[in-house]
C-alpha positions as CSV (number, residue, x, y, z in Angstrom):
1,M,-69.3,-36.4,-34.3
2,G,-69.6,-33.8,-37.1
3,K,-66.9,-33.3,-39.7
4,F,-65.3,-29.9,-40.4
5,F,-66.5,-28.4,-43.7
6,S,-68.9,-31.4,-44.2
7,G,-72.4,-32.3,-43.3
8,K,-71.4,-36.0,-42.7
9,V,-71.2,-37.5,-39.2
10,T,-69.5,-40.5,-37.7
11,I,-70.7,-42.3,-34.6
12,D,-68.8,-43.9,-31.7
13,V,-70.3,-47.1,-30.4
14,N,-69.8,-48.6,-26.9
15,F,-71.1,-52.2,-26.8
16,G,-70.1,-52.5,-23.1
17,E,-66.8,-54.2,-23.7
18,A,-63.6,-53.2,-21.9
19,R,-61.7,-50.4,-23.5
20,K,-58.1,-50.7,-24.5
21,F,-55.5,-49.1,-22.3
22,F,-55.0,-46.2,-24.6
23,G,-58.7,-45.7,-25.5
24,G,-59.0,-47.4,-28.8
25,D,-61.1,-46.3,-31.8
26,T,-64.8,-47.0,-31.1
27,R,-66.1,-45.4,-34.4
28,L,-68.5,-47.6,-36.3
29,R,-66.7,-49.3,-39.3
30,D,-67.9,-51.0,-42.5
31,D,-67.8,-54.8,-42.0
32,M,-66.4,-55.4,-45.5
33,T,-63.8,-52.7,-45.9
34,G,-62.9,-51.8,-42.3
35,K,-63.3,-48.1,-43.2
36,I,-65.0,-45.7,-40.8
37,K,-68.7,-45.6,-41.6
38,K,-69.9,-42.1,-42.5
39,F,-73.5,-41.0,-42.3
40,N,-75.3,-38.1,-44.0
41,S,-76.9,-37.0,-40.7
42,V,-77.6,-38.2,-37.2
43,T,-81.0,-39.4,-38.5
44,D,-79.2,-41.5,-41.1
45,A,-77.1,-43.1,-38.4
46,L,-80.2,-43.7,-36.2
47,N,-82.0,-45.3,-39.2
48,F,-78.9,-47.5,-39.8
49,M,-79.0,-48.7,-36.2
50,G,-82.7,-49.5,-36.6
51,L,-82.0,-51.5,-39.7
52,E,-79.4,-53.5,-37.8
53,G,-82.0,-54.5,-35.3
54,W,-81.3,-52.0,-32.5
55,S,-84.2,-50.2,-30.8
56,L,-83.7,-46.7,-29.4
57,I,-84.4,-46.5,-25.7
58,N,-83.3,-43.0,-24.7
59,A,-81.5,-40.0,-26.1
60,F,-80.1,-37.0,-24.1
61,P,-77.7,-34.1,-24.8
62,V,-74.3,-33.8,-23.1
63,T,-72.5,-30.5,-23.0
64,V,-68.8,-31.0,-23.8
65,S,-67.8,-27.4,-23.6
66,S,-69.4,-24.0,-23.8
67,E,-69.3,-24.2,-27.6
68,S,-69.9,-27.9,-28.1
69,Q,-72.7,-30.3,-27.3
70,T,-73.2,-33.9,-28.3
71,C,-76.0,-36.4,-27.9
72,H,-75.9,-39.9,-26.3
73,Y,-78.3,-42.5,-27.5
74,Y,-79.1,-45.7,-25.7
75,F,-80.2,-48.7,-27.7
76,K,-81.1,-52.3,-27.0
77,K,-81.1,-55.4,-29.2
78,L,-82.4,-58.9,-28.8
79,F,-79.9,-61.5,-30.1
80,D,-80.7,-65.0,-31.1
81,R,-78.5,-67.8,-29.9
82,A,-76.4,-68.1,-33.2
83,E,-75.4,-64.4,-32.9
84,I,-74.3,-64.8,-29.3
85,I,-72.2,-67.9,-30.1
86,K,-70.6,-66.2,-33.2
87,A,-69.7,-63.1,-31.0
88,A,-68.1,-65.4,-28.4
89,T,-65.9,-67.1,-30.9
90,D,-64.7,-64.0,-32.8
């Protein structure tokens, strides 16, 4: 999502988990501070995902309204056993 009067973007991430009843905030956050992670561009966000071990599978545009369009990106990641166990206990 672009920011008004700024070139920075934020990204929403859906890891396949159930959403909260009232939606919930799915924007990517900094692990240390909890603040919403901001990127200089979509390419910056894609590079971040790659550095985190995610591989881009597919990307396609989605028209939100006659004036607005967004892109959806599909990634995959291979996890080792320790990451799966840690995620299950969090």
